[in-house]
N, C-alpha and C positions, 0 to 999 in steps of 0.2 A: 712323581711330584711335578716335574715339568709338563707331562702330558696333561695333568689336571689344569694347570695354568693355561695351557693353550686351548683346552676345552672351554674354560670359563670365558677366555678372550673371544673365542668363536661365538659363543652364545650370546655375549653382551654385543658383539658386532652385529649379529643377526637381529637382535632386538632393536638395536640403533637403526638399522636399515628398515625394519618394519615400522617403527615409529615416524621415521622420515617419510616412507611410503604413504603412511596413514595421513600425516600432515599435508602432504602434496595432494592426496585425493580429496581431503576436505576442503583445501583451498580451490581445487578445480570445480568441486561441487558447487562451492559458493559462487564462483564465476559463472558456472552454468545457470544457477538460480538467478542471478541478476540479469543475465542476457535474456533468459526466458521471460521474465517479468517485463523487461524492456521491450521485447517483441510483441508480448500480448498487449501492453498498453498502447505501443504505437498502431497496431492494427484496430484497436478498440476506438482509439481517438480519430482514426481515419474514417470512421462511419459518421455520416452526417445525419444527426437526429432530426426526425421529421421529414427526411428524404430518402434514406436508405430504406431498402425493402426487406421483406421476409426471406427473400433469396439471399440477400447480403448476410442476414443473420445466420442462415444454414451454412453459408460459405464459411463464415467466421468460425462457426462451431466445427466444421470439418478440418479447417486449417489448424485449429487448437484443440483437436480432440483428445490430445494427451492430458490437457488440463480441464476438460469438460467434466462437470459434476452433475448437471441435471437440466432437463427441459421440462417444464411444467405448462401444460396448455389447458385452457377452459374457455369455452365459447370462442371468441375471435382474438384471444389474447394468449401469448406464450411468453414465458420468462426462461431465460437462459442464464445458467451461472457456470462459472469457472474458478478454479483455485490453484495456486501454487503455494506449496508448503515447504518450510525448511526442515523436513522430517528428520534427516540424518543428523543435522546439527543439533537439533533439540533432543534426539535419541541419545546422543553422546554427551548431552548436558553442556555443550559448548556455548548455547544461548537458549533462551526461553522460546517457547513455541511462536512462531511468527508465520504470517501467510499474506499473500496478495491475492485478493479476490476481484473478479470482474463479473458484471452481469449486464444484460440487456433486455429490453422489453419490447414486444412486437405486438401491435394492436391493428386489426383490419389491414394486415399486409405492410405495415410501415413501422420501422423502429422509432418508438416514442420515448425512449429513455436509454441512456447508458450510464453505468456506475462503475466506480473503482474504489478499493479500500485497501490500505496496508495497515495490518494490525499487529501487535506484539503483546503477548500475555504479560500482565504486570501485576503481581499479587498485592501491590500497594493500593490497587484500585478495585476494591471489593465490589462496588455497585456496577461498574462496566467491565471489569476484568482485563482490560487491555487498554494501551494507549494506541492511538490511530490517527490515519488521515482518511477522510472519507469525501468522495466527489460524486455528485449527481448532476447530469445534464438533461434538459428537457427542451422540446420545441419551444414551448411557452411556459413561463414560470408558474407553477401550481398556486392555487389561491392561498394555500397555507404558508407560502413563502413569498407572496406578493410584495411584502414591505421590504424585501432584499433587493428589488430592482431586477437587473438582468445577471448580477454577479454578487453573491453575498455570502454571509456566514451566519446561519442560524444555530450559533453555538453558544450555550450558556457559559458565562464567565466560570473558570474554575474546573470545567470537565477536562479529562485527559485527552481528548480528541478534538479535531477540528473538522467540521462538517462544511463542505463548500458546495454551494448550488449555483448553477448558471443556466441560461437558456441561449438559443441560437442568435440571440441579439447581442449577447456579450462580444466585445471586440476581441481581436485575434490576440493581443497581449493578455487580457483577461483569462482567456481560454487556455493559453499556453501556461500561465501561472497556475491556474486551477489544477492542471493535470501534471505539474512538474513534481512527480514523486522522486524522493530520494530512496533507493533501494538499500541503502546501507544496513538499515534496521532488519532487513530480511536475512542478513548473513553476518551481522556484526557480532563477534565473540563477546561474552560477559555482559555487564549491565549497561546503563545508559538508555538512550531512547526514551526517556520520560517525559519529553515534551512533543507536542503535535508538530512543532517546527522541524523535528528530526524526520518527519514523513512528508510534510508538504511545506518546504522552507519559503518559498516565494509567496504562496498563498497566506501563510502565517503573517509575513511582512505587511501584505495588503489588508489583512484583518486588523493588524495592530495599527496601521496608518489610518484606517477607517474609524476605529474606536477613538484614537487620538483627535480626529477631525470632528467628532461628535461632542468632544469635551469630556469624555470619560477620563476619570482620574488615573493617569498611568502609573502613579506610585502604588495604587491598589492593585493594578494589573501586575505590576512587578513583584508585589508581595504574594500574590496568588501563584504566579508562574516564576518561582525562584530560579537564579541562574540562567535567565534566558538571554543574557548578553550575547551568547553565541548564536542567537537567531536573528540578530539585527543586521 
């Protein structure tokens, strides 16, 4: 009888140690994900759109080959894509699928666009499938975004994402705000992350301030984006 109790205690003790080890490993994995995403973003934003070369793009791809997804070339244009996913956190159902993606475009030997996005699957958004923060930078603002000036937000009110566009004429503060991703939603357990301010908090504030300056009824904004007081 005593031996059975000792065996049970030993088994429970082992299970407890295994659970502790698993929890620590998941915590370390989350720390690694945030660190990797931060490093990828830092190197991406170090590239000067309109000035960086195809060789810089190749160097970037080599330095981040662990997250390299694809290189697609046609004529004088190449597209590079990279992705960091929270595979093990979503596999254990600790949080929904989330990923940080980066891409860059090279045309005639020069990088003509860099982009980054943080996305998290959200079943409550069937049309888009995810809440997100998305950023695209160009040497000159494309015609389709011309009304946005040098730093803008071509995002329809009510969408679960914030799309930020800018060109090389945006000032340093605007560029810093545009790419100021919060990577909490890449590793955050459980729910939440239902507003795009959770992904791009500084750009969200700029967007809200811009809407307010144009006379947009902010009561309507707050009705659409409920519980957004944490974003201000």
